[in-house]
Structures are given as C-alpha cells and as structure tokens.
Residue frames as qw, qx, qy, qz and C-alpha x, y, z in Angstrom:
[[0.067, 0.579, 0.309, -0.751, -140.12, 4.53, 16.43],
 [0.492, 0.703, 0.507, 0.081, -142.44, 5.93, 13.78],
 [0.432, 0.498, 0.163, 0.734, -141.41, 8.66, 11.27],
 [0.240, -0.193, -0.366, 0.878, -140.68, 11.88, 13.10],
 [0.232, -0.172, -0.253, -0.923, -143.40, 13.77, 11.30],
 [0.581, -0.404, -0.628, -0.325, -146.07, 11.37, 12.61],
 [0.562, -0.367, -0.566, 0.479, -144.80, 11.80, 16.13],
 [0.143, 0.000, -0.123, 0.982, -145.29, 15.56, 15.93],
 [0.439, -0.228, -0.328, -0.805, -149.05, 15.35, 15.43],
 [0.020, 0.112, 0.899, -0.423, -151.74, 14.35, 17.93],
 [0.240, -0.527, -0.694, -0.428, -155.47, 13.79, 17.97],
 [0.078, -0.091, 0.422, -0.899, -157.48, 16.27, 19.95],
 [0.275, -0.526, -0.790, -0.152, -160.79, 15.64, 21.68],
 [0.092, -0.323, 0.189, -0.923, -162.78, 18.55, 23.12],
 [0.331, -0.426, -0.831, 0.138, -165.10, 18.32, 26.11],
 [0.296, -0.525, 0.054, -0.796, -167.63, 20.29, 28.06],
 [0.702, -0.395, 0.432, -0.406, -167.46, 18.73, 31.50],
 [0.518, -0.187, 0.830, 0.087, -167.61, 15.00, 30.77],
 [0.696, 0.575, 0.382, -0.197, -169.45, 15.36, 27.49],
 [0.506, -0.121, 0.529, 0.670, -167.38, 14.73, 24.36],
 [0.339, 0.744, 0.121, -0.563, -167.88, 17.43, 21.77],
 [0.699, 0.691, -0.156, -0.102, -165.60, 17.24, 18.70],
 [0.826, -0.243, 0.292, 0.416, -162.35, 15.85, 17.48],
 [0.370, 0.915, -0.148, -0.061, -159.60, 17.61, 15.63],
 [0.855, 0.186, -0.123, 0.469, -155.87, 17.51, 14.84],
 [0.224, -0.961, 0.160, 0.007, -152.96, 19.40, 16.45],
 [0.813, 0.307, -0.274, 0.412, -149.19, 19.44, 16.57],
 [0.654, -0.628, -0.110, 0.408, -146.43, 20.16, 18.97],
 [0.384, 0.786, -0.063, 0.481, -144.39, 23.38, 18.76],
 [0.699, -0.513, -0.192, 0.460, -141.41, 24.16, 21.01],
 [0.296, 0.776, -0.045, 0.555, -139.96, 27.61, 21.47],
 [0.022, -0.627, 0.476, -0.616, -137.42, 28.67, 24.17],
 [0.159, 0.063, -0.937, 0.303, -137.94, 25.27, 25.92],
 [0.479, 0.181, 0.445, -0.735, -141.69, 25.93, 26.24],
 [0.117, 0.148, 0.933, 0.306, -144.04, 23.35, 24.70],
 [0.434, 0.262, 0.098, -0.856, -147.18, 24.38, 22.85],
 [0.415, 0.341, 0.839, 0.091, -150.10, 22.59, 21.26],
 [0.162, 0.326, -0.257, -0.895, -151.18, 24.24, 17.97],
 [0.284, 0.411, 0.860, 0.105, -154.48, 23.69, 16.23],
 [0.024, -0.515, -0.433, -0.739, -157.30, 25.61, 14.51],
 [0.156, -0.130, 0.386, -0.900, -158.98, 28.21, 16.70],
 [0.673, -0.125, -0.218, -0.695, -162.39, 26.76, 15.89],
 [0.643, -0.071, -0.756, 0.101, -161.39, 23.55, 17.62],
 [0.266, -0.101, -0.612, 0.738, -161.15, 25.45, 20.90],
 [0.210, 0.544, 0.464, -0.667, -164.16, 27.77, 20.28],
 [0.086, 0.223, 0.642, 0.729, -166.58, 28.35, 17.48],
 [0.223, 0.248, 0.390, -0.858, -169.13, 31.02, 18.44],
 [0.492, 0.163, -0.373, -0.769, -171.25, 30.53, 15.28],
 [0.631, -0.045, -0.752, -0.188, -171.71, 26.82, 16.00],
 [0.636, -0.618, 0.131, -0.444, -172.13, 27.38, 19.74],
 [0.886, 0.062, -0.368, 0.274, -169.01, 25.18, 20.27],
 [0.128, -0.807, 0.338, -0.466, -167.58, 26.15, 23.67],
 [0.861, -0.129, -0.461, 0.173, -165.55, 23.32, 25.25],
 [0.371, -0.882, 0.219, -0.190, -163.83, 23.84, 28.57],
 [0.519, -0.568, 0.618, 0.161, -161.07, 21.30, 28.20],
 [0.692, 0.546, -0.402, -0.249, -159.08, 19.33, 25.63],
 [0.819, -0.320, 0.471, 0.065, -157.53, 15.93, 25.62],
 [0.558, 0.679, -0.454, -0.145, -154.57, 14.89, 23.47],
 [0.989, -0.118, 0.052, 0.076, -152.34, 11.82, 23.23],
 [0.099, 0.789, -0.606, 0.011, -148.59, 11.35, 23.81],
 [0.886, 0.125, -0.445, 0.042, -146.61, 8.18, 23.36],
 [0.545, -0.751, 0.332, -0.167, -144.84, 6.83, 26.42],
 [0.795, -0.225, 0.496, 0.266, -142.42, 4.33, 24.80],
 [0.140, 0.696, -0.417, -0.568, -139.99, 5.16, 22.06],
 [0.034, 0.247, -0.906, -0.343, -140.06, 1.67, 20.61],
 [0.049, 0.381, 0.923, -0.030, -143.51, 0.28, 21.52],
 [0.133, -0.144, -0.217, -0.956, -145.99, 2.65, 19.85],
 [0.473, -0.467, -0.676, -0.316, -148.94, 0.85, 21.37],
 [0.452, -0.500, -0.511, 0.533, -148.09, 2.43, 24.65],
 [0.079, 0.455, 0.152, 0.874, -149.60, 5.88, 24.89],
 [0.174, -0.468, -0.655, 0.567, -151.41, 8.10, 27.38],
 [0.019, 0.755, 0.439, 0.487, -154.19, 10.63, 27.11],
 [0.307, -0.168, -0.357, 0.866, -153.58, 14.04, 28.71],
 [0.037, -0.821, -0.555, -0.128, -156.34, 16.40, 29.77],
 [0.340, -0.045, -0.094, 0.935, -155.77, 20.14, 29.80],
 [0.094, 0.754, 0.513, -0.400, -158.16, 22.99, 30.77],
 [0.394, 0.533, 0.366, 0.653, -158.92, 25.61, 28.12],
 [0.141, -0.834, -0.077, -0.529, -159.66, 28.31, 30.67],
 [0.560, -0.139, -0.520, 0.630, -157.85, 29.59, 33.71],
 [0.087, -0.383, -0.404, 0.826, -159.60, 31.95, 36.09],
 [0.408, 0.709, 0.469, -0.332, -162.39, 32.37, 33.59],
 [0.241, 0.798, -0.307, -0.460, -160.04, 33.48, 30.87],
 [0.914, 0.394, -0.096, -0.031, -159.00, 31.59, 27.73],
 [0.669, -0.538, 0.404, 0.315, -155.70, 29.76, 28.31],
 [0.701, 0.268, 0.441, 0.493, -154.90, 29.70, 24.52],
 [0.085, -0.562, 0.147, 0.810, -153.52, 32.45, 22.40],
 [0.547, 0.588, 0.553, 0.219, -155.09, 33.61, 19.13],
 [0.299, -0.291, 0.207, 0.885, -154.18, 36.25, 16.64],
 [0.418, 0.816, 0.375, -0.136, -155.79, 38.85, 14.40],
 [0.396, -0.124, 0.311, 0.855, -154.37, 40.92, 11.51],
 [0.190, 0.285, -0.126, -0.931, -155.69, 43.48, 9.12],
 [0.405, -0.034, -0.713, -0.571, -157.78, 40.86, 7.40],
 [0.748, -0.377, -0.115, -0.534, -159.56, 39.75, 10.60],
 [0.737, -0.450, 0.473, -0.174, -159.32, 36.74, 12.91],
 [0.383, 0.487, -0.773, -0.134, -156.84, 34.03, 12.10],
 [0.909, -0.189, -0.090, -0.360, -158.06, 30.51, 12.52],
 [0.681, 0.236, -0.589, 0.365, -155.00, 29.30, 14.45],
 [0.561, -0.748, 0.126, -0.332, -154.65, 28.89, 18.24],
 [0.593, 0.300, -0.649, 0.372, -151.75, 27.86, 20.48],
 [0.665, -0.681, 0.017, -0.306, -151.92, 26.75, 24.07],
 [0.132, 0.598, -0.743, 0.271, -148.91, 26.15, 26.31],
 [0.854, -0.177, -0.479, -0.102, -148.64, 22.68, 27.65],
 [0.443, -0.719, 0.438, -0.307, -147.85, 22.40, 31.30],
 [0.514, 0.376, -0.771, 0.021, -145.15, 19.74, 31.34],
 [0.279, -0.207, 0.764, -0.543, -146.28, 18.72, 34.86],
 [0.789, 0.189, 0.218, -0.543, -149.39, 17.21, 33.19],
 [0.715, 0.458, -0.486, -0.206, -147.31, 14.98, 30.94],
 [0.960, -0.266, 0.029, 0.086, -146.00, 11.54, 31.86],
 [0.399, -0.759, 0.412, 0.308, -142.36, 11.52, 32.71],
 [0.521, -0.148, 0.725, 0.425, -141.53, 9.21, 29.78],
 [0.566, 0.719, 0.291, -0.280, -143.45, 11.03, 27.01],
 [0.452, -0.155, 0.559, 0.678, -142.05, 10.96, 23.46],
 [0.432, 0.821, 0.343, -0.148, -143.04, 13.53, 20.90],
 [0.509, 0.087, 0.260, 0.816, -141.31, 15.47, 18.13],
 [0.018, 0.820, 0.321, -0.474, -141.77, 19.23, 17.81],
 [0.448, 0.690, 0.188, 0.537, -141.68, 21.87, 15.20],
 [0.471, -0.539, -0.153, 0.681, -139.57, 24.82, 16.23],
 [0.145, 0.857, -0.003, -0.494, -138.97, 28.41, 15.01],
 [0.116, -0.488, 0.684, 0.530, -136.37, 27.13, 12.58],
 [0.388, 0.311, 0.858, 0.129, -139.18, 24.98, 11.01],
 [0.309, 0.816, 0.337, -0.354, -140.82, 28.12, 9.77],
 [0.672, 0.538, 0.251, 0.442, -139.94, 29.22, 6.19],
 [0.415, -0.468, -0.002, 0.781, -137.20, 31.89, 6.13],
 [0.136, 0.343, -0.285, -0.884, -138.45, 33.24, 2.83],
 [0.696, 0.366, 0.299, -0.541, -141.37, 32.78, 0.42],
 [0.451, 0.535, -0.608, -0.374, -139.27, 31.17, -2.30],
 [0.328, -0.187, 0.909, -0.175, -139.65, 27.82, -0.47],
 [0.403, 0.387, 0.828, -0.040, -142.85, 27.05, -2.42],
 [0.245, 0.219, -0.343, -0.880, -144.75, 28.03, -5.51],
 [0.782, 0.183, 0.073, -0.591, -147.94, 26.94, -7.24],
 [0.874, 0.266, -0.367, -0.174, -147.83, 23.19, -7.67],
 [0.095, 0.501, -0.778, 0.368, -145.22, 22.49, -4.97],
 [0.689, -0.250, -0.668, -0.126, -146.07, 19.07, -3.39],
 [0.283, -0.496, 0.452, -0.685, -147.11, 19.24, 0.28],
 [0.434, -0.199, -0.876, 0.069, -148.20, 16.86, 3.01],
 [0.447, -0.479, 0.100, -0.749, -151.05, 17.32, 5.42],
 [0.386, 0.045, -0.887, 0.250, -150.96, 15.17, 8.60],
 [0.394, -0.221, 0.316, -0.834, -154.02, 14.63, 10.74],
 [0.206, 0.142, 0.929, -0.271, -157.09, 12.68, 11.70],
 [0.356, -0.013, -0.407, -0.841, -159.70, 13.00, 8.96],
 [0.726, -0.297, -0.323, -0.530, -163.19, 12.06, 10.31],
 [0.633, -0.562, 0.449, -0.286, -161.32, 10.78, 13.38],
 [0.976, 0.197, -0.092, 0.023, -159.68, 8.03, 11.33],
 [0.012, 0.784, -0.604, 0.146, -156.25, 6.84, 12.51],
 [0.632, 0.145, -0.751, 0.124, -154.22, 3.86, 13.49],
 [0.614, -0.640, -0.029, -0.460, -156.01, 3.12, 16.74],
 [0.926, -0.198, -0.211, 0.242, -153.43, 0.54, 17.90],
 [0.640, -0.015, -0.087, 0.763, -150.43, 2.81, 17.64],
 [0.071, -0.875, -0.339, 0.337, -152.40, 6.11, 17.81],
 [0.361, -0.250, 0.392, 0.808, -150.71, 7.54, 14.72],
 [0.414, 0.636, 0.112, -0.641, -152.22, 10.01, 12.23],
 [0.708, 0.371, 0.520, 0.303, -152.56, 9.55, 8.47],
 [0.205, -0.468, 0.274, 0.814, -151.09, 11.72, 5.71],
 [0.563, 0.721, 0.398, -0.069, -152.71, 13.32, 2.66],
 [0.481, 0.019, 0.353, 0.802, -150.79, 14.56, -0.38],
 [0.186, 0.890, 0.337, -0.247, -151.52, 18.12, -1.58],
 [0.537, 0.294, 0.166, 0.773, -150.14, 20.87, -3.75],
 [0.045, -0.456, -0.186, 0.869, -149.97, 24.62, -3.24],
 [0.305, 0.557, 0.724, 0.270, -153.03, 25.83, -5.18],
 [0.088, 0.979, 0.169, 0.070, -152.66, 29.60, -4.91],
 [0.444, 0.678, -0.312, 0.495, -149.73, 31.99, -5.09],
 [0.728, -0.410, -0.377, 0.399, -147.60, 31.21, -2.02],
 [0.387, -0.143, -0.138, 0.900, -146.93, 34.38, -0.11],
 [0.219, -0.247, -0.242, -0.912, -150.02, 36.20, -1.41],
 [0.259, 0.141, 0.714, -0.635, -152.85, 36.49, 1.05],
 [0.018, -0.320, -0.841, -0.435, -155.81, 34.84, -0.72],
 [0.206, -0.730, -0.544, -0.358, -158.76, 37.16, -0.86],
 [0.071, -0.724, 0.231, -0.647, -156.87, 39.46, 1.49],
 [0.819, -0.532, 0.057, -0.209, -156.89, 36.82, 4.24],
 [0.183, -0.725, 0.663, -0.020, -153.83, 35.30, 5.94],
 [0.765, -0.077, 0.639, -0.013, -154.01, 31.94, 4.20],
 [0.238, 0.400, -0.673, -0.575, -153.12, 30.19, 0.97],
 [0.877, 0.093, 0.068, -0.467, -154.93, 27.32, -0.72],
 [0.230, -0.304, 0.917, 0.121, -154.12, 23.65, -0.96],
 [0.737, 0.154, -0.359, -0.552, -155.58, 21.04, -3.23],
 [0.098, 0.187, -0.958, 0.194, -156.12, 17.89, -1.26],
 [0.587, -0.393, -0.590, -0.391, -158.98, 15.59, -0.29],
 [0.082, 0.190, -0.637, 0.742, -159.74, 16.68, 3.31],
 [0.487, -0.501, -0.677, -0.231, -162.44, 15.98, 5.86],
 [0.480, -0.765, 0.086, -0.421, -163.74, 17.15, 9.23],
 [0.899, -0.411, 0.053, 0.145, -161.36, 16.18, 11.99],
 [0.751, 0.213, 0.028, 0.625, -158.32, 17.38, 10.08],
 [0.013, -0.939, -0.033, -0.341, -158.62, 20.94, 11.33],
 [0.468, -0.813, 0.345, 0.006, -155.32, 22.00, 12.86],
 [0.933, 0.061, 0.207, 0.287, -153.25, 19.62, 10.78],
 [0.259, -0.690, 0.344, 0.582, -149.77, 20.90, 9.88],
 [0.740, 0.665, 0.098, -0.001, -149.10, 21.61, 6.22],
 [0.531, -0.649, 0.433, 0.331, -145.50, 20.68, 5.57],
 [0.673, 0.693, -0.256, -0.026, -142.80, 20.51, 2.95],
 [0.892, -0.269, 0.114, 0.345, -139.78, 18.26, 3.11],
 [0.287, 0.908, -0.280, 0.124, -136.52, 20.17, 2.95],
 [0.123, 0.649, -0.721, 0.208, -133.20, 18.41, 3.11],
 [0.719, -0.091, -0.686, 0.059, -132.39, 15.47, 5.32],
 [0.013, -0.357, 0.583, -0.730, -131.89, 14.91, 9.01],
 [0.033, -0.188, -0.914, 0.357, -133.99, 13.75, 11.94],
 [0.191, 0.690, 0.585, -0.381, -136.77, 16.28, 11.34],
 [0.289, -0.074, 0.446, 0.844, -136.48, 17.61, 7.81],
 [0.070, 0.671, 0.720, 0.165, -139.87, 19.33, 7.71],
 [0.033, 0.054, -0.021, 0.998, -140.69, 22.98, 6.95],
 [0.092, 0.566, 0.741, -0.350, -143.99, 24.09, 8.47],
 [0.120, 0.247, 0.417, 0.866, -145.76, 26.12, 5.80],
 [0.408, -0.307, -0.119, -0.852, -149.23, 26.38, 7.30],
 [0.243, 0.068, 0.838, -0.485, -152.02, 25.18, 9.47],
 [0.173, -0.280, -0.778, -0.536, -155.00, 23.51, 7.74],
 [0.266, 0.050, 0.395, -0.878, -158.26, 25.13, 8.71],
 [0.586, 0.393, 0.556, -0.439, -161.18, 24.09, 6.51],
 [0.445, 0.324, 0.680, 0.485, -162.43, 23.23, 3.04],
 [0.109, 0.426, -0.022, -0.898, -163.26, 26.16, 0.80],
 [0.304, 0.446, 0.803, 0.254, -166.26, 26.17, -1.41],
 [0.034, -0.183, -0.273, -0.944, -168.40, 28.58, -3.38],
 [0.271, 0.241, 0.617, -0.698, -171.58, 29.81, -1.70],
 [0.593, 0.441, -0.010, -0.674, -173.42, 29.96, -4.99],
 [0.043, 0.243, -0.931, -0.269, -172.41, 26.47, -6.20],
 [0.787, -0.008, -0.175, -0.591, -175.28, 24.41, -7.60],
 [0.404, -0.387, 0.807, -0.189, -174.99, 21.38, -5.40],
 [0.840, 0.303, 0.395, -0.215, -177.07, 19.31, -7.91],
 [0.747, 0.662, -0.020, 0.058, -174.80, 20.04, -10.90],
 [0.342, 0.763, -0.440, 0.327, -171.38, 21.13, -9.55],
 [0.827, -0.223, -0.416, 0.306, -169.01, 19.14, -7.44],
 [0.446, -0.861, 0.020, 0.242, -167.17, 20.78, -4.48],
 [0.347, 0.876, -0.333, 0.042, -164.06, 22.66, -5.48],
 [0.944, -0.123, -0.162, 0.258, -161.90, 20.41, -3.29],
 [0.357, 0.586, -0.289, 0.667, -159.77, 23.35, -2.12],
 [0.650, -0.582, -0.421, 0.247, -158.69, 24.09, 1.43],
 [0.030, -0.930, 0.148, -0.334, -157.51, 27.02, 3.49],
 [0.802, -0.171, -0.295, 0.491, -154.05, 26.82, 5.16],
 [0.182, -0.983, 0.007, -0.019, -153.14, 29.73, 7.38],
 [0.507, 0.646, -0.424, 0.382, -149.50, 30.90, 7.00],
 [0.794, -0.348, -0.404, 0.293, -147.38, 29.43, 9.74],
 [0.355, 0.326, -0.253, 0.839, -145.58, 32.71, 10.38],
 [0.495, -0.656, -0.167, -0.546, -148.59, 33.56, 12.66],
 [0.839, -0.369, -0.335, 0.218, -146.74, 31.45, 15.28],
 [0.471, 0.208, -0.238, 0.824, -144.18, 34.17, 15.61],
 [0.270, -0.467, 0.034, -0.841, -147.00, 36.26, 17.07],
 [0.801, -0.400, -0.264, -0.359, -148.75, 33.56, 19.03],
 [0.897, -0.270, -0.204, 0.284, -145.69, 31.98, 20.66],
 [0.238, -0.943, 0.209, 0.100, -143.22, 34.13, 22.61]]
C-alpha cells in the first residue's frame, strides 16, 4: 500500500451533465463516523467564472495491495435544488473551503482510503512558524500517476506569520511552486510517528500575485493562499 498521506487525497473532476468542466484536488475527512470530501469552494462553484457544475467525480482504491485497482465515484452537488456541500464565512468574508458528506452507499464495498480527523487539526498555533517545512499533496495541472491514481507532493514553507490572518483573511501564505488543479490540496506538517502522522494545517486555494505587477519585468511572487484548517470545525459537525 502507498504512503498513508497519498491515500488520503483524491483527484476531483466536475461535470455539468455529461460535460467535463474542471479538475481539482480534494481529501477525505472523517468525523463521528461520517465521511466528507474537502476541497476548495471554487471547485464546486465559481460565480465569477460562471463555473456551476452539478456533480463531482472522485477516485477511491479498491485493493489495499494492488494500487492499479480503483473506481471512480460520482456524487451530485445538489439535492432538491439546494447545494449539498457546506461552506463557511467569517468576519473577513467567504472562505474558499467546502466540505460535502460522502454517502457511503455510493462507495464500493472494498474501498481503501485514509482520512484526516479532528485530531489532525492543530491544537495550538505553536505547531508552525515562518520557515516551517510543509507538504502540499494534489494534482497540479491534472498530473498524477495514472496507473496507480496517486497524487504528487510539493515541498513548501510557511511564508507568513502562522496564526495571523493575512490581510485580515482566514488564510496564511505558503511558498511553493503550484499550478491549477491543485486547488483543494491539503497543506500538512509531519508530527511524530505512527500510521498517519500528519497535522492538517490548511487547504490550498490559489496562487497569490500582485495586481500591479509588471508582467514584462517582474516574475510572479510564487506565493499561495492556504486557508486555516480550523474552518473544518465549523463545516463538519
């Protein structure tokens, strides 16, 4: 079986009817025996871009030892005309994180995933500081191991004061080379040992750049927004 961290992340594909729209990244989160799929809100809906899918597909493995065996699962994003996912807001505005409960009846009986849980969330802000090494796990530009359907990992560091809401928003900055398709990737820190020794610090949302940057003279900043993971305490019962 692959490393536990890789088994906690899945590739998302959004659809409107039978038409494929976009791809993103997501991860599994379990609380009180209920299973959730977590990603960036803009994967499920992006009003500014007129992105309004009605269902999402994700992948689960069906064999603990043969990673080439997997199955795609389709799940509606609306029920009775209402969004099936949960999203949150705070005093700074909308938070680009969404969680949708996975109906286990949709899953194959022999599915194998690993899950983040409430105990994966940092208990205090001393867990990280500027320069702390992090990992971001996802599917940049839709790139992944297509045989075993596993994500790839990017190294990053904490690039702003951890625990301080950057620009008054509910995120901190990371310094990593990221691309489209990685939206919704978990931002993690290894702590201790064990079968799943990962602290979930945030959810990668997007690259951050300056609106007044001279694109002819100045390179992109190479910084990214990661929404603090404690938003899951609000999104997930």
